[in-house]
ModelCIF file with pLDDT and N, C-alpha, C, O atoms, coordinates in Angstrom:
data_MODEL
#
_entry.id   MODEL 
#
_entity.id                         1 
_entity.type                       polymer 
_entity.pdbx_number_of_molecules   1 
#
_entity_poly.entity_id                      1 
_entity_poly.type                           'polypeptide(L)' 
_entity_poly.nstd_linkage                   no 
_entity_poly.nstd_monomer                   no 
_entity_poly.pdbx_seq_one_letter_code       MRLMFPPFSFPPSRHKTGARQMRERRTAQILMIFSIVLAFVELYVVIANLWPLS 
_entity_poly.pdbx_seq_one_letter_code_can   MRLMFPPFSFPPSRHKTGARQMRERRTAQILMIFSIVLAFVELYVVIANLWPLS 
_entity_poly.pdbx_strand_id                 A 
#
loop_
_entity_poly_seq.entity_id 
_entity_poly_seq.num 
_entity_poly_seq.mon_id 
_entity_poly_seq.hetero 
1 1  MET n 
1 2  ARG n 
1 3  LEU n 
1 4  MET n 
1 5  PHE n 
1 6  PRO n 
1 7  PRO n 
1 8  PHE n 
1 9  SER n 
1 10 PHE n 
1 11 PRO n 
1 12 PRO n 
1 13 SER n 
1 14 ARG n 
1 15 HIS n 
1 16 LYS n 
1 17 THR n 
1 18 GLY n 
1 19 ALA n 
1 20 ARG n 
1 21 GLN n 
1 22 MET n 
1 23 ARG n 
1 24 GLU n 
1 25 ARG n 
1 26 ARG n 
1 27 THR n 
1 28 ALA n 
1 29 GLN n 
1 30 ILE n 
1 31 LEU n 
1 32 MET n 
1 33 ILE n 
1 34 PHE n 
1 35 SER n 
1 36 ILE n 
1 37 VAL n 
1 38 LEU n 
1 39 ALA n 
1 40 PHE n 
1 41 VAL n 
1 42 GLU n 
1 43 LEU n 
1 44 TYR n 
1 45 VAL n 
1 46 VAL n 
1 47 ILE n 
1 48 ALA n 
1 49 ASN n 
1 50 LEU n 
1 51 TRP n 
1 52 PRO n 
1 53 LEU n 
1 54 SER n 
#
_struct_asym.id          A 
_struct_asym.entity_id   1 
#
loop_
_ma_qa_metric.id 
_ma_qa_metric.mode 
_ma_qa_metric.name 
_ma_qa_metric.software_group_id 
_ma_qa_metric.type 
1 global pLDDT . pLDDT 
2 local  pLDDT . pLDDT 
#
_ma_qa_metric_global.metric_id      1 
_ma_qa_metric_global.metric_value   79.52 
_ma_qa_metric_global.model_id       1 
_ma_qa_metric_global.ordinal_id     1 
#
loop_
_ma_qa_metric_local.label_asym_id 
_ma_qa_metric_local.label_comp_id 
_ma_qa_metric_local.label_seq_id 
_ma_qa_metric_local.metric_id 
_ma_qa_metric_local.metric_value 
_ma_qa_metric_local.model_id 
_ma_qa_metric_local.ordinal_id 
A MET 1  2 50.00 1 1  
A ARG 2  2 53.00 1 2  
A LEU 3  2 55.00 1 3  
A MET 4  2 53.00 1 4  
A PHE 5  2 53.00 1 5  
A PRO 6  2 52.00 1 6  
A PRO 7  2 53.00 1 7  
A PHE 8  2 53.00 1 8  
A SER 9  2 51.00 1 9  
A PHE 10 2 51.00 1 10 
A PRO 11 2 51.00 1 11 
A PRO 12 2 52.00 1 12 
A SER 13 2 52.00 1 13 
A ARG 14 2 52.00 1 14 
A HIS 15 2 54.00 1 15 
A LYS 16 2 59.00 1 16 
A THR 17 2 64.00 1 17 
A GLY 18 2 83.00 1 18 
A ALA 19 2 86.00 1 19 
A ARG 20 2 86.00 1 20 
A GLN 21 2 89.00 1 21 
A MET 22 2 90.00 1 22 
A ARG 23 2 91.00 1 23 
A GLU 24 2 93.00 1 24 
A ARG 25 2 93.00 1 25 
A ARG 26 2 94.00 1 26 
A THR 27 2 95.00 1 27 
A ALA 28 2 96.00 1 28 
A GLN 29 2 96.00 1 29 
A ILE 30 2 97.00 1 30 
A LEU 31 2 97.00 1 31 
A MET 32 2 97.00 1 32 
A ILE 33 2 98.00 1 33 
A PHE 34 2 98.00 1 34 
A SER 35 2 98.00 1 35 
A ILE 36 2 98.00 1 36 
A VAL 37 2 98.00 1 37 
A LEU 38 2 98.00 1 38 
A ALA 39 2 98.00 1 39 
A PHE 40 2 98.00 1 40 
A VAL 41 2 97.00 1 41 
A GLU 42 2 97.00 1 42 
A LEU 43 2 96.00 1 43 
A TYR 44 2 95.00 1 44 
A VAL 45 2 94.00 1 45 
A VAL 46 2 94.00 1 46 
A ILE 47 2 93.00 1 47 
A ALA 48 2 91.00 1 48 
A ASN 49 2 92.00 1 49 
A LEU 50 2 91.00 1 50 
A TRP 51 2 85.00 1 51 
A PRO 52 2 76.00 1 52 
A LEU 53 2 65.00 1 53 
A SER 54 2 53.00 1 54 
#
loop_
_atom_site.group_PDB 
_atom_site.id 
_atom_site.type_symbol 
_atom_site.label_atom_id 
_atom_site.label_alt_id 
_atom_site.label_comp_id 
_atom_site.label_asym_id 
_atom_site.label_entity_id 
_atom_site.label_seq_id 
_atom_site.pdbx_PDB_ins_code 
_atom_site.Cartn_x 
_atom_site.Cartn_y 
_atom_site.Cartn_z 
_atom_site.occupancy 
_atom_site.B_iso_or_equiv 
_atom_site.pdbx_formal_charge 
_atom_site.auth_seq_id 
_atom_site.auth_comp_id 
_atom_site.auth_asym_id 
_atom_site.auth_atom_id 
_atom_site.pdbx_PDB_model_num 
ATOM 1   N N  . MET A 1 1  ? 0.825  -1.204 0.000   1.00 50.00 ? 1  MET A N  1 
ATOM 2   C CA . MET A 1 1  ? 0.000  0.000  0.000   1.00 50.00 ? 1  MET A CA 1 
ATOM 3   C C  . MET A 1 1  ? 0.868  1.266  0.000   1.00 50.00 ? 1  MET A C  1 
ATOM 4   O O  . MET A 1 1  ? 0.445  2.294  -0.529  1.00 50.00 ? 1  MET A O  1 
ATOM 5   N N  . ARG A 1 2  ? 2.051  1.210  0.574   1.00 53.00 ? 2  ARG A N  1 
ATOM 6   C CA . ARG A 1 2  ? 2.898  2.407  0.591   1.00 53.00 ? 2  ARG A CA 1 
ATOM 7   C C  . ARG A 1 2  ? 3.385  2.758  -0.814  1.00 53.00 ? 2  ARG A C  1 
ATOM 8   O O  . ARG A 1 2  ? 3.690  3.919  -1.083  1.00 53.00 ? 2  ARG A O  1 
ATOM 9   N N  . LEU A 1 3  ? 3.462  1.787  -1.703  1.00 55.00 ? 3  LEU A N  1 
ATOM 10  C CA . LEU A 1 3  ? 3.886  2.079  -3.072  1.00 55.00 ? 3  LEU A CA 1 
ATOM 11  C C  . LEU A 1 3  ? 2.799  2.797  -3.860  1.00 55.00 ? 3  LEU A C  1 
ATOM 12  O O  . LEU A 1 3  ? 3.089  3.391  -4.899  1.00 55.00 ? 3  LEU A O  1 
ATOM 13  N N  . MET A 1 4  ? 1.565  2.758  -3.394  1.00 53.00 ? 4  MET A N  1 
ATOM 14  C CA . MET A 1 4  ? 0.471  3.400  -4.114  1.00 53.00 ? 4  MET A CA 1 
ATOM 15  C C  . MET A 1 4  ? 0.396  4.903  -3.833  1.00 53.00 ? 4  MET A C  1 
ATOM 16  O O  . MET A 1 4  ? -0.230 5.628  -4.606  1.00 53.00 ? 4  MET A O  1 
ATOM 17  N N  . PHE A 1 5  ? 1.011  5.390  -2.758  1.00 53.00 ? 5  PHE A N  1 
ATOM 18  C CA . PHE A 1 5  ? 0.865  6.802  -2.395  1.00 53.00 ? 5  PHE A CA 1 
ATOM 19  C C  . PHE A 1 5  ? 1.640  7.769  -3.293  1.00 53.00 ? 5  PHE A C  1 
ATOM 20  O O  . PHE A 1 5  ? 1.108  8.838  -3.591  1.00 53.00 ? 5  PHE A O  1 
ATOM 21  N N  . PRO A 1 6  ? 2.871  7.463  -3.749  1.00 52.00 ? 6  PRO A N  1 
ATOM 22  C CA . PRO A 1 6  ? 3.571  8.452  -4.588  1.00 52.00 ? 6  PRO A CA 1 
ATOM 23  C C  . PRO A 1 6  ? 2.831  8.835  -5.869  1.00 52.00 ? 6  PRO A C  1 
ATOM 24  O O  . PRO A 1 6  ? 2.835  10.018 -6.209  1.00 52.00 ? 6  PRO A O  1 
ATOM 25  N N  . PRO A 1 7  ? 2.191  7.909  -6.608  1.00 53.00 ? 7  PRO A N  1 
ATOM 26  C CA . PRO A 1 7  ? 1.456  8.378  -7.789  1.00 53.00 ? 7  PRO A CA 1 
ATOM 27  C C  . PRO A 1 7  ? 0.291  9.304  -7.444  1.00 53.00 ? 7  PRO A C  1 
ATOM 28  O O  . PRO A 1 7  ? -0.083 10.148 -8.259  1.00 53.00 ? 7  PRO A O  1 
ATOM 29  N N  . PHE A 1 8  ? -0.286 9.162  -6.253  1.00 53.00 ? 8  PHE A N  1 
ATOM 30  C CA . PHE A 1 8  ? -1.408 10.026 -5.878  1.00 53.00 ? 8  PHE A CA 1 
ATOM 31  C C  . PHE A 1 8  ? -0.953 11.440 -5.538  1.00 53.00 ? 8  PHE A C  1 
ATOM 32  O O  . PHE A 1 8  ? -1.779 12.350 -5.469  1.00 53.00 ? 8  PHE A O  1 
ATOM 33  N N  . SER A 1 9  ? 0.334  11.640 -5.324  1.00 51.00 ? 9  SER A N  1 
ATOM 34  C CA . SER A 1 9  ? 0.814  12.987 -5.015  1.00 51.00 ? 9  SER A CA 1 
ATOM 35  C C  . SER A 1 9  ? 1.008  13.815 -6.282  1.00 51.00 ? 9  SER A C  1 
ATOM 36  O O  . SER A 1 9  ? 1.196  15.028 -6.186  1.00 51.00 ? 9  SER A O  1 
ATOM 37  N N  . PHE A 1 10 ? 0.970  13.199 -7.473  1.00 51.00 ? 10 PHE A N  1 
ATOM 38  C CA . PHE A 1 10 ? 1.219  13.940 -8.703  1.00 51.00 ? 10 PHE A CA 1 
ATOM 39  C C  . PHE A 1 10 ? 0.047  14.802 -9.170  1.00 51.00 ? 10 PHE A C  1 
ATOM 40  O O  . PHE A 1 10 ? 0.291  15.922 -9.620  1.00 51.00 ? 10 PHE A O  1 
ATOM 41  N N  . PRO A 1 11 ? -1.202 14.361 -9.094  1.00 51.00 ? 11 PRO A N  1 
ATOM 42  C CA . PRO A 1 11 ? -2.282 15.214 -9.624  1.00 51.00 ? 11 PRO A CA 1 
ATOM 43  C C  . PRO A 1 11 ? -2.378 16.612 -9.013  1.00 51.00 ? 11 PRO A C  1 
ATOM 44  O O  . PRO A 1 11 ? -2.667 17.544 -9.763  1.00 51.00 ? 11 PRO A O  1 
ATOM 45  N N  . PRO A 1 12 ? -2.159 16.838 -7.710  1.00 52.00 ? 12 PRO A N  1 
ATOM 46  C CA . PRO A 1 12 ? -2.211 18.233 -7.228  1.00 52.00 ? 12 PRO A CA 1 
ATOM 47  C C  . PRO A 1 12 ? -1.138 19.114 -7.867  1.00 52.00 ? 12 PRO A C  1 
ATOM 48  O O  . PRO A 1 12 ? -1.411 20.271 -8.186  1.00 52.00 ? 12 PRO A O  1 
ATOM 49  N N  . SER A 1 13 ? 0.079  18.592 -8.060  1.00 52.00 ? 13 SER A N  1 
ATOM 50  C CA . SER A 1 13 ? 1.113  19.403 -8.704  1.00 52.00 ? 13 SER A CA 1 
ATOM 51  C C  . SER A 1 13 ? 0.747  19.657 -10.160 1.00 52.00 ? 13 SER A C  1 
ATOM 52  O O  . SER A 1 13 ? 1.017  20.739 -10.681 1.00 52.00 ? 13 SER A O  1 
ATOM 53  N N  . ARG A 1 14 ? 0.135  18.676 -10.828 1.00 52.00 ? 14 ARG A N  1 
ATOM 54  C CA . ARG A 1 14 ? -0.299 18.875 -12.206 1.00 52.00 ? 14 ARG A CA 1 
ATOM 55  C C  . ARG A 1 14 ? -1.404 19.933 -12.246 1.00 52.00 ? 14 ARG A C  1 
ATOM 56  O O  . ARG A 1 14 ? -1.480 20.716 -13.193 1.00 52.00 ? 14 ARG A O  1 
ATOM 57  N N  . HIS A 1 15 ? -2.261 19.956 -11.218 1.00 54.00 ? 15 HIS A N  1 
ATOM 58  C CA . HIS A 1 15 ? -3.324 20.968 -11.159 1.00 54.00 ? 15 HIS A CA 1 
ATOM 59  C C  . HIS A 1 15 ? -2.725 22.356 -10.976 1.00 54.00 ? 15 HIS A C  1 
ATOM 60  O O  . HIS A 1 15 ? -3.230 23.323 -11.547 1.00 54.00 ? 15 HIS A O  1 
ATOM 61  N N  . LYS A 1 16 ? -1.646 22.473 -10.181 1.00 59.00 ? 16 LYS A N  1 
ATOM 62  C CA . LYS A 1 16 ? -1.010 23.773 -9.982  1.00 59.00 ? 16 LYS A CA 1 
ATOM 63  C C  . LYS A 1 16 ? -0.414 24.290 -11.281 1.00 59.00 ? 16 LYS A C  1 
ATOM 64  O O  . LYS A 1 16 ? -0.531 25.475 -11.593 1.00 59.00 ? 16 LYS A O  1 
ATOM 65  N N  . THR A 1 17 ? 0.232  23.394 -12.050 1.00 64.00 ? 17 THR A N  1 
ATOM 66  C CA . THR A 1 17 ? 0.791  23.853 -13.315 1.00 64.00 ? 17 THR A CA 1 
ATOM 67  C C  . THR A 1 17 ? -0.328 24.231 -14.273 1.00 64.00 ? 17 THR A C  1 
ATOM 68  O O  . THR A 1 17 ? -0.163 25.152 -15.073 1.00 64.00 ? 17 THR A O  1 
ATOM 69  N N  . GLY A 1 18 ? -1.471 23.538 -14.212 1.00 83.00 ? 18 GLY A N  1 
ATOM 70  C CA . GLY A 1 18 ? -2.605 23.915 -15.048 1.00 83.00 ? 18 GLY A CA 1 
ATOM 71  C C  . GLY A 1 18 ? -3.114 25.291 -14.682 1.00 83.00 ? 18 GLY A C  1 
ATOM 72  O O  . GLY A 1 18 ? -3.458 26.081 -15.561 1.00 83.00 ? 18 GLY A O  1 
ATOM 73  N N  . ALA A 1 19 ? -3.166 25.590 -13.380 1.00 86.00 ? 19 ALA A N  1 
ATOM 74  C CA . ALA A 1 19 ? -3.599 26.921 -12.948 1.00 86.00 ? 19 ALA A CA 1 
ATOM 75  C C  . ALA A 1 19 ? -2.597 27.975 -13.400 1.00 86.00 ? 19 ALA A C  1 
ATOM 76  O O  . ALA A 1 19 ? -2.981 29.079 -13.785 1.00 86.00 ? 19 ALA A O  1 
ATOM 77  N N  . ARG A 1 20 ? -1.314 27.633 -13.354 1.00 86.00 ? 20 ARG A N  1 
ATOM 78  C CA . ARG A 1 20 ? -0.306 28.593 -13.808 1.00 86.00 ? 20 ARG A CA 1 
ATOM 79  C C  . ARG A 1 20 ? -0.426 28.812 -15.307 1.00 86.00 ? 20 ARG A C  1 
ATOM 80  O O  . ARG A 1 20 ? -0.262 29.936 -15.781 1.00 86.00 ? 20 ARG A O  1 
ATOM 81  N N  . GLN A 1 21 ? -0.712 27.742 -16.068 1.00 89.00 ? 21 GLN A N  1 
ATOM 82  C CA . GLN A 1 21 ? -0.878 27.906 -17.510 1.00 89.00 ? 21 GLN A CA 1 
ATOM 83  C C  . GLN A 1 21 ? -2.104 28.759 -17.820 1.00 89.00 ? 21 GLN A C  1 
ATOM 84  O O  . GLN A 1 21 ? -2.079 29.562 -18.753 1.00 89.00 ? 21 GLN A O  1 
ATOM 85  N N  . MET A 1 22 ? -3.173 28.592 -17.048 1.00 90.00 ? 22 MET A N  1 
ATOM 86  C CA . MET A 1 22 ? -4.354 29.425 -17.257 1.00 90.00 ? 22 MET A CA 1 
ATOM 87  C C  . MET A 1 22 ? -4.030 30.883 -16.965 1.00 90.00 ? 22 MET A C  1 
ATOM 88  O O  . MET A 1 22 ? -4.472 31.776 -17.688 1.00 90.00 ? 22 MET A O  1 
ATOM 89  N N  . ARG A 1 23 ? -3.253 31.128 -15.899 1.00 91.00 ? 23 ARG A N  1 
ATOM 90  C CA . ARG A 1 23 ? -2.884 32.503 -15.563 1.00 91.00 ? 23 ARG A CA 1 
ATOM 91  C C  . ARG A 1 23 ? -1.996 33.092 -16.665 1.00 91.00 ? 23 ARG A C  1 
ATOM 92  O O  . ARG A 1 23 ? -2.161 34.252 -17.044 1.00 91.00 ? 23 ARG A O  1 
ATOM 93  N N  . GLU A 1 24 ? -1.048 32.286 -17.181 1.00 93.00 ? 24 GLU A N  1 
ATOM 94  C CA . GLU A 1 24 ? -0.184 32.772 -18.252 1.00 93.00 ? 24 GLU A CA 1 
ATOM 95  C C  . GLU A 1 24 ? -0.989 33.032 -19.518 1.00 93.00 ? 24 GLU A C  1 
ATOM 96  O O  . GLU A 1 24 ? -0.727 34.001 -20.231 1.00 93.00 ? 24 GLU A O  1 
ATOM 97  N N  . ARG A 1 25 ? -1.977 32.163 -19.808 1.00 93.00 ? 25 ARG A N  1 
ATOM 98  C CA . ARG A 1 25 ? -2.815 32.374 -20.995 1.00 93.00 ? 25 ARG A CA 1 
ATOM 99  C C  . ARG A 1 25 ? -3.626 33.655 -20.845 1.00 93.00 ? 25 ARG A C  1 
ATOM 100 O O  . ARG A 1 25 ? -3.777 34.413 -21.804 1.00 93.00 ? 25 ARG A O  1 
ATOM 101 N N  . ARG A 1 26 ? -4.158 33.902 -19.626 1.00 94.00 ? 26 ARG A N  1 
ATOM 102 C CA . ARG A 1 26 ? -4.928 35.131 -19.394 1.00 94.00 ? 26 ARG A CA 1 
ATOM 103 C C  . ARG A 1 26 ? -4.024 36.350 -19.544 1.00 94.00 ? 26 ARG A C  1 
ATOM 104 O O  . ARG A 1 26 ? -4.434 37.356 -20.125 1.00 94.00 ? 26 ARG A O  1 
ATOM 105 N N  . THR A 1 27 ? -2.799 36.270 -19.026 1.00 95.00 ? 27 THR A N  1 
ATOM 106 C CA . THR A 1 27 ? -1.862 37.378 -19.158 1.00 95.00 ? 27 THR A CA 1 
ATOM 107 C C  . THR A 1 27 ? -1.509 37.611 -20.617 1.00 95.00 ? 27 THR A C  1 
ATOM 108 O O  . THR A 1 27 ? -1.396 38.758 -21.050 1.00 95.00 ? 27 THR A O  1 
ATOM 109 N N  . ALA A 1 28 ? -1.332 36.534 -21.385 1.00 96.00 ? 28 ALA A N  1 
ATOM 110 C CA . ALA A 1 28 ? -1.025 36.676 -22.805 1.00 96.00 ? 28 ALA A CA 1 
ATOM 111 C C  . ALA A 1 28 ? -2.183 37.324 -23.548 1.00 96.00 ? 28 ALA A C  1 
ATOM 112 O O  . ALA A 1 28 ? -1.959 38.153 -24.430 1.00 96.00 ? 28 ALA A O  1 
ATOM 113 N N  . GLN A 1 29 ? -3.422 36.959 -23.208 1.00 96.00 ? 29 GLN A N  1 
ATOM 114 C CA . GLN A 1 29 ? -4.579 37.572 -23.859 1.00 96.00 ? 29 GLN A CA 1 
ATOM 115 C C  . GLN A 1 29 ? -4.659 39.058 -23.535 1.00 96.00 ? 29 GLN A C  1 
ATOM 116 O O  . GLN A 1 29 ? -4.952 39.872 -24.411 1.00 96.00 ? 29 GLN A O  1 
ATOM 117 N N  . ILE A 1 30 ? -4.398 39.415 -22.274 1.00 97.00 ? 30 ILE A N  1 
ATOM 118 C CA . ILE A 1 30 ? -4.431 40.836 -21.899 1.00 97.00 ? 30 ILE A CA 1 
ATOM 119 C C  . ILE A 1 30 ? -3.360 41.607 -22.650 1.00 97.00 ? 30 ILE A C  1 
ATOM 120 O O  . ILE A 1 30 ? -3.606 42.721 -23.113 1.00 97.00 ? 30 ILE A O  1 
ATOM 121 N N  . LEU A 1 31 ? -2.157 41.018 -22.778 1.00 97.00 ? 31 LEU A N  1 
ATOM 122 C CA . LEU A 1 31 ? -1.091 41.702 -23.508 1.00 97.00 ? 31 LEU A CA 1 
ATOM 123 C C  . LEU A 1 31 ? -1.419 41.836 -24.992 1.00 97.00 ? 31 LEU A C  1 
ATOM 124 O O  . LEU A 1 31 ? -1.092 42.854 -25.601 1.00 97.00 ? 31 LEU A O  1 
ATOM 125 N N  . MET A 1 32 ? -2.060 40.828 -25.586 1.00 97.00 ? 32 MET A N  1 
ATOM 126 C CA . MET A 1 32 ? -2.439 40.923 -26.995 1.00 97.00 ? 32 MET A CA 1 
ATOM 127 C C  . MET A 1 32 ? -3.481 42.018 -27.202 1.00 97.00 ? 32 MET A C  1 
ATOM 128 O O  . MET A 1 32 ? -3.385 42.797 -28.151 1.00 97.00 ? 32 MET A O  1 
ATOM 129 N N  . ILE A 1 33 ? -4.481 42.082 -26.314 1.00 98.00 ? 33 ILE A N  1 
ATOM 130 C CA . ILE A 1 33 ? -5.504 43.127 -26.434 1.00 98.00 ? 33 ILE A CA 1 
ATOM 131 C C  . ILE A 1 33 ? -4.872 44.501 -26.271 1.00 98.00 ? 33 ILE A C  1 
ATOM 132 O O  . ILE A 1 33 ? -5.209 45.432 -27.003 1.00 98.00 ? 33 ILE A O  1 
ATOM 133 N N  . PHE A 1 34 ? -3.954 44.632 -25.312 1.00 98.00 ? 34 PHE A N  1 
ATOM 134 C CA . PHE A 1 34 ? -3.281 45.907 -25.102 1.00 98.00 ? 34 PHE A CA 1 
ATOM 135 C C  . PHE A 1 34 ? -2.469 46.310 -26.325 1.00 98.00 ? 34 PHE A C  1 
ATOM 136 O O  . PHE A 1 34 ? -2.463 47.480 -26.706 1.00 98.00 ? 34 PHE A O  1 
ATOM 137 N N  . SER A 1 35 ? -1.776 45.342 -26.949 1.00 98.00 ? 35 SER A N  1 
ATOM 138 C CA . SER A 1 35 ? -0.974 45.665 -28.122 1.00 98.00 ? 35 SER A CA 1 
ATOM 139 C C  . SER A 1 35 ? -1.854 46.055 -29.306 1.00 98.00 ? 35 SER A C  1 
ATOM 140 O O  . SER A 1 35 ? -1.471 46.918 -30.096 1.00 98.00 ? 35 SER A O  1 
ATOM 141 N N  . ILE A 1 36 ? -3.036 45.431 -29.444 1.00 98.00 ? 36 ILE A N  1 
ATOM 142 C CA . ILE A 1 36 ? -3.956 45.806 -30.523 1.00 98.00 ? 36 ILE A CA 1 
ATOM 143 C C  . ILE A 1 36 ? -4.476 47.220 -30.308 1.00 98.00 ? 36 ILE A C  1 
ATOM 144 O O  . ILE A 1 36 ? -4.542 48.007 -31.252 1.00 98.00 ? 36 ILE A O  1 
ATOM 145 N N  . VAL A 1 37 ? -4.843 47.545 -29.077 1.00 98.00 ? 37 VAL A N  1 
ATOM 146 C CA . VAL A 1 37 ? -5.315 48.900 -28.771 1.00 98.00 ? 37 VAL A CA 1 
ATOM 147 C C  . VAL A 1 37 ? -4.206 49.913 -29.028 1.00 98.00 ? 37 VAL A C  1 
ATOM 148 O O  . VAL A 1 37 ? -4.457 50.993 -29.562 1.00 98.00 ? 37 VAL A O  1 
ATOM 149 N N  . LEU A 1 38 ? -2.986 49.563 -28.648 1.00 98.00 ? 38 LEU A N  1 
ATOM 150 C CA . LEU A 1 38 ? -1.854 50.462 -28.874 1.00 98.00 ? 38 LEU A CA 1 
ATOM 151 C C  . LEU A 1 38 ? -1.604 50.666 -30.367 1.00 98.00 ? 38 LEU A C  1 
ATOM 152 O O  . LEU A 1 38 ? -1.271 51.771 -30.797 1.00 98.00 ? 38 LEU A O  1 
ATOM 153 N N  . ALA A 1 39 ? -1.762 49.602 -31.160 1.00 98.00 ? 39 ALA A N  1 
ATOM 154 C CA . ALA A 1 39 ? -1.588 49.736 -32.604 1.00 98.00 ? 39 ALA A CA 1 
ATOM 155 C C  . ALA A 1 39 ? -2.647 50.666 -33.196 1.00 98.00 ? 39 ALA A C  1 
ATOM 156 O O  . ALA A 1 39 ? -2.334 51.463 -34.081 1.00 98.00 ? 39 ALA A O  1 
ATOM 157 N N  . PHE A 1 40 ? -3.901 50.580 -32.723 1.00 98.00 ? 40 PHE A N  1 
ATOM 158 C CA . PHE A 1 40 ? -4.948 51.485 -33.220 1.00 98.00 ? 40 PHE A CA 1 
ATOM 159 C C  . PHE A 1 40 ? -4.644 52.933 -32.824 1.00 98.00 ? 40 PHE A C  1 
ATOM 160 O O  . PHE A 1 40 ? -4.876 53.849 -33.614 1.00 98.00 ? 40 PHE A O  1 
ATOM 161 N N  . VAL A 1 41 ? -4.138 53.143 -31.635 1.00 97.00 ? 41 VAL A N  1 
ATOM 162 C CA . VAL A 1 41 ? -3.786 54.505 -31.216 1.00 97.00 ? 41 VAL A CA 1 
ATOM 163 C C  . VAL A 1 41 ? -2.668 55.046 -32.091 1.00 97.00 ? 41 VAL A C  1 
ATOM 164 O O  . VAL A 1 41 ? -2.695 56.210 -32.489 1.00 97.00 ? 41 VAL A O  1 
ATOM 165 N N  . GLU A 1 42 ? -1.674 54.198 -32.393 1.00 97.00 ? 42 GLU A N  1 
ATOM 166 C CA . GLU A 1 42 ? -0.585 54.658 -33.262 1.00 97.00 ? 42 GLU A CA 1 
ATOM 167 C C  . GLU A 1 42 ? -1.103 54.987 -34.661 1.00 97.00 ? 42 GLU A C  1 
ATOM 168 O O  . GLU A 1 42 ? -0.689 55.981 -35.257 1.00 97.00 ? 42 GLU A O  1 
ATOM 169 N N  . LEU A 1 43 ? -2.002 54.161 -35.184 1.00 96.00 ? 43 LEU A N  1 
ATOM 170 C CA . LEU A 1 43 ? -2.596 54.460 -36.489 1.00 96.00 ? 43 LEU A CA 1 
ATOM 171 C C  . LEU A 1 43 ? -3.358 55.784 -36.460 1.00 96.00 ? 43 LEU A C  1 
ATOM 172 O O  . LEU A 1 43 ? -3.283 56.572 -37.402 1.00 96.00 ? 43 LEU A O  1 
ATOM 173 N N  . TYR A 1 44 ? -4.085 56.021 -35.382 1.00 95.00 ? 44 TYR A N  1 
ATOM 174 C CA . TYR A 1 44 ? -4.830 57.281 -35.258 1.00 95.00 ? 44 TYR A CA 1 
ATOM 175 C C  . TYR A 1 44 ? -3.880 58.467 -35.254 1.00 95.00 ? 44 TYR A C  1 
ATOM 176 O O  . TYR A 1 44 ? -4.152 59.484 -35.892 1.00 95.00 ? 44 TYR A O  1 
ATOM 177 N N  . VAL A 1 45 ? -2.767 58.344 -34.540 1.00 94.00 ? 45 VAL A N  1 
ATOM 178 C CA . VAL A 1 45 ? -1.807 59.443 -34.478 1.00 94.00 ? 45 VAL A CA 1 
ATOM 179 C C  . VAL A 1 45 ? -1.191 59.682 -35.851 1.00 94.00 ? 45 VAL A C  1 
ATOM 180 O O  . VAL A 1 45 ? -1.036 60.831 -36.264 1.00 94.00 ? 45 VAL A O  1 
ATOM 181 N N  . VAL A 1 46 ? -0.836 58.609 -36.567 1.00 94.00 ? 46 VAL A N  1 
ATOM 182 C CA . VAL A 1 46 ? -0.234 58.765 -37.892 1.00 94.00 ? 46 VAL A CA 1 
ATOM 183 C C  . VAL A 1 46 ? -1.223 59.401 -38.862 1.00 94.00 ? 46 VAL A C  1 
ATOM 184 O O  . VAL A 1 46 ? -0.857 60.310 -39.606 1.00 94.00 ? 46 VAL A O  1 
ATOM 185 N N  . ILE A 1 47 ? -2.466 58.937 -38.865 1.00 93.00 ? 47 ILE A N  1 
ATOM 186 C CA . ILE A 1 47 ? -3.480 59.481 -39.775 1.00 93.00 ? 47 ILE A CA 1 
ATOM 187 C C  . ILE A 1 47 ? -3.783 60.942 -39.423 1.00 93.00 ? 47 ILE A C  1 
ATOM 188 O O  . ILE A 1 47 ? -3.970 61.773 -40.312 1.00 93.00 ? 47 ILE A O  1 
ATOM 189 N N  . ALA A 1 48 ? -3.829 61.246 -38.136 1.00 91.00 ? 48 ALA A N  1 
ATOM 190 C CA . ALA A 1 48 ? -4.088 62.632 -37.726 1.00 91.00 ? 48 ALA A CA 1 
ATOM 191 C C  . ALA A 1 48 ? -2.942 63.541 -38.144 1.00 91.00 ? 48 ALA A C  1 
ATOM 192 O O  . ALA A 1 48 ? -3.176 64.707 -38.461 1.00 91.00 ? 48 ALA A O  1 
ATOM 193 N N  . ASN A 1 49 ? -1.709 63.039 -38.154 1.00 92.00 ? 49 ASN A N  1 
ATOM 194 C CA . ASN A 1 49 ? -0.583 63.863 -38.605 1.00 92.00 ? 49 ASN A CA 1 
ATOM 195 C C  . ASN A 1 49 ? -0.558 63.985 -40.122 1.00 92.00 ? 49 ASN A C  1 
ATOM 196 O O  . ASN A 1 49 ? -0.090 64.999 -40.639 1.00 92.00 ? 49 ASN A O  1 
ATOM 197 N N  . LEU A 1 50 ? -1.040 62.998 -40.842 1.00 91.00 ? 50 LEU A N  1 
ATOM 198 C CA . LEU A 1 50 ? -1.045 63.069 -42.298 1.00 91.00 ? 50 LEU A CA 1 
ATOM 199 C C  . LEU A 1 50 ? -2.109 64.049 -42.799 1.00 91.00 ? 50 LEU A C  1 
ATOM 200 O O  . LEU A 1 50 ? -1.860 64.806 -43.737 1.00 91.00 ? 50 LEU A O  1 
ATOM 201 N N  . TRP A 1 51 ? -3.280 64.039 -42.184 1.00 85.00 ? 51 TRP A N  1 
ATOM 202 C CA . TRP A 1 51 ? -4.378 64.891 -42.598 1.00 85.00 ? 51 TRP A CA 1 
ATOM 203 C C  . TRP A 1 51 ? -4.788 65.826 -41.470 1.00 85.00 ? 51 TRP A C  1 
ATOM 204 O O  . TRP A 1 51 ? -5.712 65.519 -40.717 1.00 85.00 ? 51 TRP A O  1 
ATOM 205 N N  . PRO A 1 52 ? -4.117 66.953 -41.346 1.00 76.00 ? 52 PRO A N  1 
ATOM 206 C CA . PRO A 1 52 ? -4.507 67.886 -40.269 1.00 76.00 ? 52 PRO A CA 1 
ATOM 207 C C  . PRO A 1 52 ? -5.926 68.414 -40.482 1.00 76.00 ? 52 PRO A C  1 
ATOM 208 O O  . PRO A 1 52 ? -6.325 68.704 -41.609 1.00 76.00 ? 52 PRO A O  1 
ATOM 209 N N  . LEU A 1 53 ? -6.669 68.534 -39.411 1.00 65.00 ? 53 LEU A N  1 
ATOM 210 C CA . LEU A 1 53 ? -8.068 68.985 -39.509 1.00 65.00 ? 53 LEU A CA 1 
ATOM 211 C C  . LEU A 1 53 ? -8.156 70.506 -39.661 1.00 65.00 ? 53 LEU A C  1 
ATOM 212 O O  . LEU A 1 53 ? -9.113 71.009 -40.250 1.00 65.00 ? 53 LEU A O  1 
ATOM 213 N N  . SER A 1 54 ? -7.174 71.242 -39.138 1.00 53.00 ? 54 SER A N  1 
ATOM 214 C CA . SER A 1 54 ? -7.290 72.704 -39.171 1.00 53.00 ? 54 SER A CA 1 
ATOM 215 C C  . SER A 1 54 ? -6.691 73.293 -40.447 1.00 53.00 ? 54 SER A C  1 
ATOM 216 O O  . SER A 1 54 ? -6.707 74.510 -40.631 1.00 53.00 ? 54 SER A O  1 
#
């Protein structure tokens, strides 16, 4: 019975790495959204400099 306990200790550590991967995926999504918003702001600045309104 003592040989059966070490394999049972692995799933919690696997769950922790899964939680870390979810956190990293969420962070990657936030960074992608931020970079897209930043790209739109840069496009707005370039277009505004090309065609002055006044």
